[in-house]
TILODO-602428 format. One record per residue (C-alpha): residue number from 1; x, y, z. Coordinates in steps of 0.05 Angstrom, whole numbers, plus 5000, padded with zeros to 4 digits. Layout:
<seza pos="NUM" x="X" y="Y" z="Z"/>
...
//
This chain:
<seza pos="1" x="5731" y="4083" z="5787"/>
<seza pos="2" x="5694" y="4039" z="5836"/>
<seza pos="3" x="5727" y="3969" z="5836"/>
<seza pos="4" x="5660" y="3938" z="5856"/>
<seza pos="5" x="5625" y="3961" z="5792"/>
<seza pos="6" x="5638" y="3917" z="5730"/>
<seza pos="7" x="5671" y="3950" z="5671"/>
<seza pos="8" x="5614" y="3935" z="5622"/>
<seza pos="9" x="5566" y="3969" z="5670"/>
<seza pos="10" x="5608" y="4032" z="5670"/>
<seza pos="11" x="5612" y="4031" z="5593"/>
<seza pos="12" x="5536" y="4024" z="5589"/>
<seza pos="13" x="5526" y="4083" z="5636"/>
<seza pos="14" x="5571" y="4129" z="5594"/>
<seza pos="15" x="5540" y="4104" z="5529"/>
<seza pos="16" x="5472" y="4128" z="5553"/>
<seza pos="17" x="5504" y="4197" z="5561"/>
<seza pos="18" x="5527" y="4196" z="5489"/>
<seza pos="19" x="5462" y="4223" z="5459"/>
<seza pos="20" x="5463" y="4283" z="5505"/>
<seza pos="21" x="5536" y="4294" z="5488"/>
<seza pos="22" x="5520" y="4288" z="5413"/>
<seza pos="23" x="5463" y="4337" z="5421"/>
<seza pos="24" x="5509" y="4387" z="5454"/>
<seza pos="25" x="5561" y="4377" z="5400"/>
<seza pos="26" x="5508" y="4392" z="5347"/>
<seza pos="27" x="5476" y="4453" z="5381"/>
<seza pos="28" x="5540" y="4489" z="5400"/>
<seza pos="29" x="5567" y="4494" z="5328"/>
<seza pos="30" x="5498" y="4515" z="5304"/>
<seza pos="31" x="5499" y="4574" z="5351"/>
<seza pos="32" x="5569" y="4594" z="5329"/>
<seza pos="33" x="5549" y="4590" z="5255"/>
<seza pos="34" x="5485" y="4630" z="5267"/>
<seza pos="35" x="5515" y="4687" z="5305"/>
<seza pos="36" x="5583" y="4688" z="5270"/>
<seza pos="37" x="5567" y="4677" z="5196"/>
<seza pos="38" x="5491" y="4677" z="5193"/>
<seza pos="39" x="5490" y="4605" z="5170"/>
<seza pos="40" x="5428" y="4565" z="5189"/>
<seza pos="41" x="5403" y="4494" z="5176"/>
<seza pos="42" x="5347" y="4488" z="5125"/>
<seza pos="43" x="5281" y="4452" z="5134"/>
<seza pos="44" x="5312" y="4391" z="5101"/>
<seza pos="45" x="5365" y="4388" z="5155"/>
<seza pos="46" x="5313" y="4395" z="5210"/>
<seza pos="47" x="5272" y="4338" z="5180"/>
<seza pos="48" x="5335" y="4296" z="5181"/>
<seza pos="49" x="5355" y="4312" z="5252"/>
<seza pos="50" x="5286" y="4310" z="5284"/>
<seza pos="51" x="5278" y="4233" z="5283"/>
<seza pos="52" x="5349" y="4225" z="5311"/>
<seza pos="53" x="5332" y="4273" z="5367"/>
<seza pos="54" x="5269" y="4234" z="5384"/>
<seza pos="55" x="5308" y="4168" z="5385"/>
<seza pos="56" x="5362" y="4198" z="5428"/>
<seza pos="57" x="5310" y="4221" z="5479"/>
<seza pos="58" x="5278" y="4152" z="5480"/>
<seza pos="59" x="5345" y="4117" z="5490"/>
<seza pos="60" x="5361" y="4162" z="5548"/>
<seza pos="61" x="5292" y="4157" z="5579"/>
<seza pos="62" x="5283" y="4081" z="5572"/>
<seza pos="63" x="5329" y="4057" z="5629"/>
<seza pos="64" x="5302" y="4105" z="5682"/>
<seza pos="65" x="5231" y="4087" z="5663"/>
<seza pos="66" x="5247" y="4012" z="5666"/>
<seza pos="67" x="5280" y="4020" z="5735"/>
<seza pos="68" x="5221" y="4060" z="5760"/>
<seza pos="69" x="5172" y="4005" z="5742"/>
<seza pos="70" x="5219" y="3948" z="5763"/>
<seza pos="71" x="5267" y="3970" z="5818"/>
<seza pos="72" x="5294" y="3900" z="5828"/>
<seza pos="73" x="5303" y="3883" z="5755"/>
<seza pos="74" x="5261" y="3819" z="5761"/>
<seza pos="75" x="5213" y="3832" z="5703"/>
<seza pos="76" x="5234" y="3796" z="5640"/>
<seza pos="77" x="5198" y="3844" z="5593"/>
<seza pos="78" x="5230" y="3906" z="5624"/>
<seza pos="79" x="5298" y="3871" z="5625"/>
<seza pos="80" x="5289" y="3856" z="5550"/>
<seza pos="81" x="5270" y="3928" z="5537"/>
<seza pos="82" x="5332" y="3953" z="5572"/>
<seza pos="83" x="5376" y="3902" z="5535"/>
<seza pos="84" x="5347" y="3925" z="5468"/>
<seza pos="85" x="5362" y="3997" z="5486"/>
<seza pos="86" x="5434" y="3978" z="5500"/>
<seza pos="87" x="5440" y="3947" z="5431"/>
<seza pos="88" x="5405" y="4004" z="5395"/>
<seza pos="89" x="5450" y="4057" z="5426"/>
<seza pos="90" x="5509" y="4033" z="5385"/>
<seza pos="91" x="5470" y="4036" z="5321"/>
<seza pos="92" x="5445" y="4106" z="5339"/>
<seza pos="93" x="5515" y="4130" z="5352"/>
<seza pos="94" x="5537" y="4104" z="5284"/>
<seza pos="95" x="5479" y="4140" z="5249"/>
<seza pos="96" x="5494" y="4205" z="5287"/>
<seza pos="97" x="5567" y="4202" z="5263"/>
<seza pos="98" x="5545" y="4191" z="5191"/>
<seza pos="99" x="5495" y="4247" z="5193"/>
<seza pos="100" x="5545" y="4293" z="5226"/>
<seza pos="101" x="5597" y="4278" z="5172"/>
<seza pos="102" x="5546" y="4292" z="5118"/>
<seza pos="103" x="5526" y="4358" z="5149"/>
<seza pos="104" x="5599" y="4379" z="5157"/>
<seza pos="105" x="5615" y="4361" z="5085"/>
<seza pos="106" x="5554" y="4399" z="5060"/>
<seza pos="107" x="5572" y="4459" z="5103"/>
<seza pos="108" x="5638" y="4465" z="5067"/>
<seza pos="109" x="5602" y="4474" z="5001"/>
<seza pos="110" x="5571" y="4541" z="5020"/>
<seza pos="111" x="5605" y="4595" z="4979"/>
<seza pos="112" x="5631" y="4662" z="5006"/>
<seza pos="113" x="5590" y="4724" z="4988"/>
<seza pos="114" x="5652" y="4769" z="4981"/>
<seza pos="115" x="5650" y="4767" z="4905"/>
<seza pos="116" x="5576" y="4782" z="4896"/>
<seza pos="117" x="5552" y="4852" z="4875"/>
<seza pos="118" x="5479" y="4872" z="4870"/>
<seza pos="119" x="5441" y="4934" z="4847"/>
<seza pos="120" x="5369" y="4953" z="4831"/>
<seza pos="121" x="5337" y="4986" z="4770"/>
<seza pos="122" x="5268" y="5015" z="4781"/>
<seza pos="123" x="5227" y="5076" z="4762"/>
<seza pos="124" x="5225" y="5133" z="4812"/>
<seza pos="125" x="5149" y="5141" z="4815"/>
<seza pos="126" x="5088" y="5097" z="4805"/>
<seza pos="127" x="5013" y="5098" z="4814"/>
<seza pos="128" x="4971" y="5069" z="4870"/>
<seza pos="129" x="4949" y="4998" z="4854"/>
<seza pos="130" x="4989" y="4994" z="4789"/>
<seza pos="131" x="5040" y="4942" z="4772"/>
<seza pos="132" x="5111" y="4967" z="4761"/>
<seza pos="133" x="5171" y="4928" z="4737"/>
<seza pos="134" x="5233" y="4924" z="4782"/>
<seza pos="135" x="5298" y="4892" z="4758"/>
<seza pos="136" x="5351" y="4864" z="4805"/>
<seza pos="137" x="5421" y="4852" z="4778"/>
<seza pos="138" x="5468" y="4803" z="4813"/>
<seza pos="139" x="5541" y="4798" z="4791"/>
<seza pos="140" x="5590" y="4743" z="4809"/>
<seza pos="141" x="5661" y="4769" z="4808"/>
<seza pos="142" x="5690" y="4705" z="4839"/>
<seza pos="143" x="5709" y="4638" z="4811"/>
<seza pos="144" x="5657" y="4594" z="4844"/>
<seza pos="145" x="5585" y="4579" z="4825"/>
<seza pos="146" x="5532" y="4604" z="4872"/>
<seza pos="147" x="5464" y="4573" z="4885"/>
<seza pos="148" x="5423" y="4629" z="4914"/>
<seza pos="149" x="5355" y="4661" z="4925"/>
<seza pos="150" x="5345" y="4736" z="4916"/>
<seza pos="151" x="5292" y="4777" z="4952"/>
<seza pos="152" x="5283" y="4853" z="4953"/>
<seza pos="153" x="5272" y="4895" z="5015"/>
<seza pos="154" x="5198" y="4912" z="5008"/>
<seza pos="155" x="5169" y="4968" z="5050"/>
<seza pos="156" x="5102" y="4959" z="5084"/>
<seza pos="157" x="5041" y="4963" z="5039"/>
<seza pos="158" x="5082" y="4937" z="4980"/>
<seza pos="159" x="5069" y="4871" z="4945"/>
<seza pos="160" x="5118" y="4835" z="4899"/>
<seza pos="161" x="5104" y="4779" z="4850"/>
<seza pos="162" x="5144" y="4736" z="4858"/>
<seza pos="163" x="5171" y="4754" z="4927"/>
<seza pos="164" x="5236" y="4714" z="4918"/>
<seza pos="165" x="5271" y="4680" z="4860"/>
<seza pos="166" x="5320" y="4622" z="4858"/>
<seza pos="167" x="5378" y="4621" z="4810"/>
<seza pos="168" x="5447" y="4592" z="4795"/>
<seza pos="169" x="5501" y="4645" z="4785"/>
<seza pos="170" x="5562" y="4621" z="4746"/>
<seza pos="171" x="5631" y="4652" z="4754"/>
<seza pos="172" x="5643" y="4719" z="4720"/>
<seza pos="173" x="5570" y="4725" z="4702"/>
<seza pos="174" x="5513" y="4774" z="4714"/>
<seza pos="175" x="5443" y="4753" z="4730"/>
<seza pos="176" x="5381" y="4795" z="4715"/>
<seza pos="177" x="5318" y="4782" z="4755"/>
<seza pos="178" x="5251" y="4818" z="4747"/>
<seza pos="179" x="5190" y="4822" z="4791"/>
<seza pos="180" x="5126" y="4864" z="4790"/>
<seza pos="181" x="5116" y="4913" z="4847"/>
<seza pos="182" x="5045" y="4933" z="4868"/>
<seza pos="183" x="5038" y="4991" z="4918"/>
<seza pos="184" x="4975" y="4993" z="4961"/>
<seza pos="185" x="4988" y="5060" z="4995"/>
<seza pos="186" x="5008" y="5129" z="4973"/>
<seza pos="187" x="5071" y="5165" z="4997"/>
<seza pos="188" x="5147" y="5162" z="4996"/>
<seza pos="189" x="5178" y="5094" z="5006"/>
<seza pos="190" x="5251" y="5074" z="5015"/>
<seza pos="191" x="5283" y="5009" z="4993"/>
<seza pos="192" x="5345" y="4996" z="5035"/>
<seza pos="193" x="5374" y="4927" z="5021"/>
<seza pos="194" x="5374" y="4867" z="4975"/>
<seza pos="195" x="5374" y="4800" z="5011"/>
<seza pos="196" x="5411" y="4739" z="4986"/>
<seza pos="197" x="5405" y="4668" z="5011"/>
<seza pos="198" x="5464" y="4624" z="4991"/>
<seza pos="199" x="5449" y="4549" z="4991"/>
<seza pos="200" x="5495" y="4490" z="5002"/>
<seza pos="201" x="5503" y="4436" z="4950"/>
<seza pos="202" x="5460" y="4384" z="4985"/>
<seza pos="203" x="5411" y="4436" z="5011"/>
<seza pos="204" x="5423" y="4425" z="5086"/>
<seza pos="205" x="5451" y="4495" z="5099"/>
<seza pos="206" x="5435" y="4566" z="5079"/>
<seza pos="207" x="5472" y="4631" z="5089"/>
<seza pos="208" x="5436" y="4698" z="5093"/>
<seza pos="209" x="5470" y="4759" z="5064"/>
<seza pos="210" x="5445" y="4831" z="5057"/>
<seza pos="211" x="5473" y="4884" z="5011"/>
<seza pos="212" x="5457" y="4958" z="5017"/>
<seza pos="213" x="5422" y="4985" z="4956"/>
<seza pos="214" x="5382" y="5048" z="4974"/>
<seza pos="215" x="5326" y="5071" z="4928"/>
<seza pos="216" x="5267" y="5119" z="4934"/>
<seza pos="217" x="5199" y="5104" z="4905"/>
<seza pos="218" x="5142" y="5155" z="4901"/>
<seza pos="219" x="5071" y="5128" z="4898"/>
<seza pos="220" x="5018" y="5175" z="4869"/>
<seza pos="221" x="4943" y="5167" z="4866"/>
<seza pos="222" x="4916" y="5124" z="4810"/>
<seza pos="223" x="4910" y="5166" z="4746"/>
<seza pos="224" x="4868" y="5116" z="4709"/>
<seza pos="225" x="4806" y="5158" z="4718"/>
<seza pos="226" x="4839" y="5216" z="4681"/>
<seza pos="227" x="4853" y="5172" z="4621"/>
<seza pos="228" x="4781" y="5148" z="4623"/>
<seza pos="229" x="4755" y="5219" z="4625"/>
<seza pos="230" x="4799" y="5240" z="4566"/>
<seza pos="231" x="4774" y="5181" z="4526"/>
<seza pos="232" x="4701" y="5195" z="4541"/>
<seza pos="233" x="4710" y="5269" z="4526"/>
<seza pos="234" x="4739" y="5253" z="4458"/>
<seza pos="235" x="4679" y="5209" z="4442"/>
<seza pos="236" x="4627" y="5255" z="4475"/>
<seza pos="237" x="4605" y="5202" z="4525"/>
<seza pos="238" x="4618" y="5238" z="4591"/>
<seza pos="239" x="4547" y="5222" z="4612"/>
<seza pos="240" x="4572" y="5151" z="4626"/>
<seza pos="241" x="4610" y="5175" z="4687"/>
<seza pos="242" x="4555" y="5223" z="4710"/>
<seza pos="243" x="4581" y="5288" z="4679"/>
<seza pos="244" x="4523" y="5328" z="4652"/>
<seza pos="245" x="4524" y="5371" z="4590"/>
<seza pos="246" x="4510" y="5442" z="4615"/>
<seza pos="247" x="4480" y="5495" z="4570"/>
<seza pos="248" x="4526" y="5555" z="4570"/>
<seza pos="249" x="4503" y="5627" z="4575"/>
<seza pos="250" x="4527" y="5670" z="4518"/>
<seza pos="251" x="4562" y="5652" z="4453"/>
<seza pos="252" x="4623" y="5607" z="4450"/>
<seza pos="253" x="4680" y="5642" z="4415"/>
<seza pos="254" x="4745" y="5605" z="4429"/>
<seza pos="255" x="4763" y="5545" z="4385"/>
<seza pos="256" x="4779" y="5483" z="4426"/>
<seza pos="257" x="4782" y="5423" z="4380"/>
<seza pos="258" x="4750" y="5385" z="4322"/>
<seza pos="259" x="4703" y="5328" z="4335"/>
<seza pos="260" x="4651" y="5284" z="4300"/>
<seza pos="261" x="4583" y="5315" z="4284"/>
<seza pos="262" x="4525" y="5298" z="4330"/>
<seza pos="263" x="4451" y="5308" z="4314"/>
<seza pos="264" x="4442" y="5364" z="4365"/>
<seza pos="265" x="4502" y="5405" z="4339"/>
<seza pos="266" x="4493" y="5472" z="4304"/>
<seza pos="267" x="4504" y="5464" z="4229"/>
<seza pos="268" x="4539" y="5531" z="4229"/>
<seza pos="269" x="4597" y="5499" z="4266"/>
<seza pos="270" x="4611" y="5447" z="4212"/>
<seza pos="271" x="4683" y="5451" z="4186"/>
<seza pos="272" x="4674" y="5434" z="4112"/>
<seza pos="273" x="4748" y="5429" z="4097"/>
<seza pos="274" x="4759" y="5378" z="4153"/>
<seza pos="275" x="4695" y="5342" z="4131"/>
<seza pos="276" x="4722" y="5335" z="4060"/>
<seza pos="277" x="4789" y="5312" z="4084"/>
<seza pos="278" x="4761" y="5260" z="4133"/>
<seza pos="279" x="4701" y="5240" z="4091"/>
<seza pos="280" x="4660" y="5248" z="4153"/>
<seza pos="281" x="4619" y="5306" z="4182"/>
<seza pos="282" x="4665" y="5345" z="4229"/>
<seza pos="283" x="4647" y="5405" z="4273"/>
<seza pos="284" x="4687" y="5456" z="4310"/>
<seza pos="285" x="4680" y="5456" z="4385"/>
<seza pos="286" x="4688" y="5522" z="4422"/>
<seza pos="287" x="4698" y="5543" z="4493"/>
<seza pos="288" x="4681" y="5607" z="4529"/>
<seza pos="289" x="4734" y="5660" z="4535"/>
<seza pos="290" x="4735" y="5657" z="4610"/>
<seza pos="291" x="4793" y="5638" z="4655"/>
<seza pos="292" x="4776" y="5623" z="4728"/>
<seza pos="293" x="4817" y="5612" z="4790"/>
<seza pos="294" x="4801" y="5551" z="4832"/>
<seza pos="295" x="4830" y="5533" z="4900"/>
<seza pos="296" x="4817" y="5468" z="4935"/>
<seza pos="297" x="4818" y="5471" z="5011"/>
<seza pos="298" x="4827" y="5399" z="5033"/>
<seza pos="299" x="4814" y="5380" z="5105"/>
<seza pos="300" x="4865" y="5327" z="5128"/>
<seza pos="301" x="4841" y="5323" z="5200"/>
<seza pos="302" x="4801" y="5273" z="5240"/>
<seza pos="303" x="4737" y="5288" z="5201"/>
<seza pos="304" x="4767" y="5253" z="5140"/>
<seza pos="305" x="4792" y="5189" z="5174"/>
<seza pos="306" x="4731" y="5146" z="5162"/>
<seza pos="307" x="4742" y="5089" z="5112"/>
<seza pos="308" x="4700" y="5056" z="5059"/>
<seza pos="309" x="4724" y="4996" z="5018"/>
<seza pos="310" x="4795" y="5003" z="5045"/>
<seza pos="311" x="4803" y="5077" z="5027"/>
<seza pos="312" x="4794" y="5137" z="5072"/>
<seza pos="313" x="4750" y="5196" z="5056"/>
<seza pos="314" x="4814" y="5235" z="5042"/>
<seza pos="315" x="4834" y="5185" z="4987"/>
<seza pos="316" x="4766" y="5194" z="4953"/>
<seza pos="317" x="4772" y="5269" z="4959"/>
<seza pos="318" x="4840" y="5268" z="4927"/>
<seza pos="319" x="4814" y="5228" z="4868"/>
<seza pos="320" x="4759" y="5279" z="4858"/>
<seza pos="321" x="4807" y="5337" z="4863"/>
<seza pos="322" x="4853" y="5308" z="4811"/>
<seza pos="323" x="4796" y="5295" z="4764"/>
<seza pos="324" x="4768" y="5365" z="4771"/>
<seza pos="325" x="4837" y="5396" z="4765"/>
<seza pos="326" x="4847" y="5358" z="4700"/>
<seza pos="327" x="4781" y="5383" z="4673"/>
<seza pos="328" x="4793" y="5455" z="4696"/>
<seza pos="329" x="4863" y="5458" z="4667"/>
<seza pos="330" x="4837" y="5432" z="4600"/>
<seza pos="331" x="4785" y="5488" z="4602"/>
<seza pos="332" x="4841" y="5539" z="4609"/>
<seza pos="333" x="4829" y="5554" z="4683"/>
<seza pos="334" x="4880" y="5558" z="4740"/>
<seza pos="335" x="4879" y="5513" z="4801"/>
<seza pos="336" x="4913" y="5512" z="4869"/>
<seza pos="337" x="4913" y="5470" z="4932"/>
<seza pos="338" x="4913" y="5482" z="5007"/>
<seza pos="339" x="4919" y="5421" z="5053"/>
<seza pos="340" x="4909" y="5432" z="5128"/>
<seza pos="341" x="4896" y="5393" z="5192"/>
<seza pos="342" x="4917" y="5425" z="5258"/>
<seza pos="343" x="4963" y="5468" z="5216"/>
<seza pos="344" x="4973" y="5485" z="5142"/>
<seza pos="345" x="5010" y="5426" z="5114"/>
<seza pos="346" x="5016" y="5441" z="5040"/>
<seza pos="347" x="5002" y="5499" z="4993"/>
<seza pos="348" x="5006" y="5496" z="4917"/>
<seza pos="349" x="5000" y="5566" z="4887"/>
<seza pos="350" x="4946" y="5578" z="4836"/>
<seza pos="351" x="4972" y="5567" z="4765"/>
<seza pos="352" x="4949" y="5543" z="4698"/>
<seza pos="353" x="4980" y="5501" z="4643"/>
<seza pos="354" x="4995" y="5427" z="4636"/>
<seza pos="355" x="5052" y="5429" z="4687"/>
<seza pos="356" x="5005" y="5448" z="4743"/>
<seza pos="357" x="4977" y="5377" z="4742"/>
<seza pos="358" x="5045" y="5351" z="4765"/>
<seza pos="359" x="5047" y="5404" z="4821"/>
<seza pos="360" x="4978" y="5381" z="4844"/>
<seza pos="361" x="5001" y="5309" z="4845"/>
<seza pos="362" x="5063" y="5326" z="4886"/>
<seza pos="363" x="5020" y="5365" z="4934"/>
<seza pos="364" x="4971" y="5308" z="4946"/>
<seza pos="365" x="5008" y="5242" z="4942"/>
<seza pos="366" x="5040" y="5243" z="5011"/>
<seza pos="367" x="4980" y="5272" z="5050"/>
<seza pos="368" x="4946" y="5226" z="5100"/>
<seza pos="369" x="4889" y="5238" z="5149"/>
<seza pos="370" x="4909" y="5255" z="5220"/>
<seza pos="371" x="4871" y="5243" z="5284"/>
<seza pos="372" x="4875" y="5316" z="5303"/>
<seza pos="373" x="4823" y="5372" z="5306"/>
<seza pos="374" x="4825" y="5413" z="5242"/>
<seza pos="375" x="4846" y="5485" z="5251"/>
<seza pos="376" x="4799" y="5524" z="5205"/>
<seza pos="377" x="4823" y="5591" z="5234"/>
<seza pos="378" x="4894" y="5582" z="5210"/>
<seza pos="379" x="4873" y="5552" z="5143"/>
<seza pos="380" x="4826" y="5608" z="5123"/>
<seza pos="381" x="4874" y="5661" z="5148"/>
<seza pos="382" x="4929" y="5630" z="5105"/>
<seza pos="383" x="4882" y="5629" z="5045"/>
<seza pos="384" x="4863" y="5703" z="5055"/>
<seza pos="385" x="4936" y="5723" z="5057"/>
<seza pos="386" x="4955" y="5686" z="4994"/>
<seza pos="387" x="4893" y="5693" z="4950"/>
<seza pos="388" x="4871" y="5764" z="4938"/>
<seza pos="389" x="4837" y="5756" z="4871"/>
<seza pos="390" x="4767" y="5729" z="4863"/>
<seza pos="391" x="4770" y="5653" z="4867"/>
<seza pos="392" x="4725" y="5592" z="4867"/>
<seza pos="393" x="4741" y="5563" z="4936"/>
<seza pos="394" x="4722" y="5489" z="4944"/>
<seza pos="395" x="4725" y="5466" z="5016"/>
<seza pos="396" x="4724" y="5390" z="5022"/>
<seza pos="397" x="4709" y="5367" z="5093"/>
<seza pos="398" x="4656" y="5336" z="5137"/>
<seza pos="399" x="4611" y="5358" z="5194"/>
<seza pos="400" x="4595" y="5314" z="5254"/>
<seza pos="401" x="4584" y="5365" z="5310"/>
<seza pos="402" x="4562" y="5436" z="5323"/>
<seza pos="403" x="4633" y="5462" z="5333"/>
<seza pos="404" x="4657" y="5443" z="5263"/>
<seza pos="405" x="4592" y="5464" z="5229"/>
<seza pos="406" x="4593" y="5532" z="5263"/>
<seza pos="407" x="4665" y="5544" z="5243"/>
<seza pos="408" x="4654" y="5523" z="5170"/>
<seza pos="409" x="4590" y="5564" z="5164"/>
<seza pos="410" x="4623" y="5626" z="5193"/>
<seza pos="411" x="4685" y="5625" z="5150"/>
<seza pos="412" x="4647" y="5610" z="5086"/>
<seza pos="413" x="4603" y="5670" z="5100"/>
<seza pos="414" x="4665" y="5715" z="5106"/>
<seza pos="415" x="4688" y="5692" z="5037"/>
<seza pos="416" x="4624" y="5713" z="5002"/>
<seza pos="417" x="4639" y="5786" z="4984"/>
<seza pos="418" x="4704" y="5771" z="4949"/>
<seza pos="419" x="4703" y="5696" z="4931"/>
<seza pos="420" x="4653" y="5643" z="4911"/>
<seza pos="421" x="4655" y="5586" z="4963"/>
<seza pos="422" x="4633" y="5515" z="4950"/>
<seza pos="423" x="4625" y="5467" z="5009"/>
<seza pos="424" x="4636" y="5395" z="4990"/>
<seza pos="425" x="4614" y="5347" z="5046"/>
<seza pos="426" x="4630" y="5272" z="5048"/>
<seza pos="427" x="4572" y="5228" z="5069"/>
<seza pos="428" x="4584" y="5171" z="5118"/>
<seza pos="429" x="4552" y="5109" z="5087"/>
<seza pos="430" x="4547" y="5073" z="5153"/>
<seza pos="431" x="4503" y="5128" z="5183"/>
<seza pos="432" x="4456" y="5126" z="5122"/>
<seza pos="433" x="4452" y="5050" z="5124"/>
<seza pos="434" x="4434" y="5050" z="5198"/>
<seza pos="435" x="4381" y="5103" z="5188"/>
<seza pos="436" x="4350" y="5066" z="5129"/>
<seza pos="437" x="4346" y="4998" z="5163"/>
<seza pos="438" x="4306" y="5003" z="5227"/>
<seza pos="439" x="4284" y="4940" z="5264"/>
<seza pos="440" x="4236" y="4921" z="5320"/>
<seza pos="441" x="4294" y="4908" z="5367"/>
<seza pos="442" x="4300" y="4965" z="5416"/>
<seza pos="443" x="4376" y="4972" z="5410"/>
<seza pos="444" x="4373" y="4975" z="5334"/>
<seza pos="445" x="4312" y="5021" z="5335"/>
<seza pos="446" x="4346" y="5071" z="5381"/>
<seza pos="447" x="4409" y="5069" z="5338"/>
<seza pos="448" x="4368" y="5081" z="5275"/>
<seza pos="449" x="4333" y="5139" z="5308"/>
<seza pos="450" x="4399" y="5171" z="5329"/>
<seza pos="451" x="4426" y="5163" z="5258"/>
<seza pos="452" x="4363" y="5194" z="5228"/>
<seza pos="453" x="4368" y="5252" z="5277"/>
<seza pos="454" x="4441" y="5263" z="5257"/>
<seza pos="455" x="4422" y="5264" z="5183"/>
<seza pos="456" x="4366" y="5313" z="5197"/>
<seza pos="457" x="4414" y="5359" z="5233"/>
<seza pos="458" x="4464" y="5352" z="5176"/>
<seza pos="459" x="4410" y="5372" z="5126"/>
<seza pos="460" x="4394" y="5434" z="5166"/>
<seza pos="461" x="4468" y="5453" z="5166"/>
<seza pos="462" x="4472" y="5446" z="5091"/>
<seza pos="463" x="4408" y="5487" z="5081"/>
<seza pos="464" x="4435" y="5542" z="5126"/>
<seza pos="465" x="4500" y="5545" z="5086"/>
<seza pos="466" x="4463" y="5546" z="5021"/>
<seza pos="467" x="4416" y="5602" z="5044"/>
<seza pos="468" x="4478" y="5644" z="5061"/>
<seza pos="469" x="4498" y="5642" z="4988"/>
<seza pos="470" x="4550" y="5587" z="4986"/>
<seza pos="471" x="4544" y="5528" z="4938"/>
<seza pos="472" x="4538" y="5458" z="4966"/>
<seza pos="473" x="4559" y="5389" z="4940"/>
<seza pos="474" x="4536" y="5331" z="4984"/>
<seza pos="475" x="4554" y="5261" z="4960"/>
<seza pos="476" x="4581" y="5194" z="4982"/>
<seza pos="477" x="4657" y="5189" z="4979"/>
<seza pos="478" x="4659" y="5140" z="4920"/>
<seza pos="479" x="4608" y="5182" z="4881"/>
<seza pos="480" x="4638" y="5250" z="4893"/>
<seza pos="481" x="4674" y="5262" z="4827"/>
<seza pos="482" x="4615" y="5271" z="4781"/>
<seza pos="483" x="4575" y="5320" z="4825"/>
<seza pos="484" x="4637" y="5361" z="4838"/>
<seza pos="485" x="4654" y="5366" z="4764"/>
<seza pos="486" x="4581" y="5382" z="4747"/>
<seza pos="487" x="4580" y="5438" z="4798"/>
<seza pos="488" x="4644" y="5467" z="4769"/>
<seza pos="489" x="4616" y="5465" z="4698"/>
<seza pos="490" x="4552" y="5498" z="4722"/>
<seza pos="491" x="4591" y="5555" z="4754"/>
<seza pos="492" x="4632" y="5564" z="4691"/>
<seza pos="493" x="4572" y="5561" z="4645"/>
<seza pos="494" x="4530" y="5610" z="4685"/>
<seza pos="495" x="4587" y="5659" z="4697"/>
<seza pos="496" x="4576" y="5656" z="4772"/>
<seza pos="497" x="4648" y="5672" z="4786"/>
//
């Protein structure tokens, strides 16, 4: 200690170091709590500490600033400012001690998670875009009450409502929480953990805890369209979704179902017993005694990666395949599936019956478009080795260049002697919009001309394939279902297979 320096001056110097010392004493325990026990201050604690931090910085910065502007200490205003800082420092230290004591007391109220058990109850599969109930159960095996928030481990492309829930869990009690899960993407998803956030009594601290709770959730394409088709079929209103009523060649001879009489029905098909029982004219509906084999060859390569309204061309193709499979199975036909990109990814053998619909769903729900060149050679070779009998082959793809169009045209021609091929092409809306909206601007005009030239080339490719004997379905992705089903009904009615 320097004997020339007064004692009160030394005390003042060390007092101005107190805020920095207090800041260190606050930060060091926070780091230990965060890395050791995953305990963090809440926003309420930050709001409380932030003004004290600002005051501490001002108290420390005031004397140097005053000395910088008045090195000799002759200014009365700066001397008064420095004297006020000396007085406020004691009050600030007292407030810091009170806040520190409050935080320490509140920290001791956080409960231990050792007695908490959690588990999840959810269905194993759901539909794309649907809302599915998920229940979380939290058990307290200890003797203390827990104030906590519970949040599930959501995979990407999953939405929960609500995302987290607050609750009070009494000793020896079990809590049941429910939220609605909405998937926005197909595929297989894994739930790994359930996250808990324990809160202190005054709300200044929170402790994060995770508990392992693995679950698997399968998301399938939306099946709402199948229910809509079944309802419209029962009420003979399929024309509302674009499905035309095709006149069948030959006489129907297989009974299918009873339905209400329409004005254009043959009176010979009236079932008088059912009419008397129902007090309403009822007719018998028949179907042709003809069982067909249908195989969908779905391109999952780069040609199907374009998107429209948030869905890829592959998603629209899957919806159409499921709809047509549902119609064909109800008609007594057999369906199969071959998915390929640069290799054969999935094959569902051709079968009939109601169970085949589940096999088609399992074959499609986890297929996604890849940015790879489709290998038509391997796909058609695989099909030839596994399908010997005459089959209606529906190839769903796209053409954007000469290479892909030449390959598709060649392989469809080779199928003609044994099978009946149908080429289903997905239109790109952006190309059609550019071609239909020319402008005087040179850049836009050239772009519209290029789009029109591409559409003209595409039309020539379709005409060439049609002239070779293959059937063609050309539609926009969101309007593909009705033309595809109509083409199938036409093939079945005219006995083309």
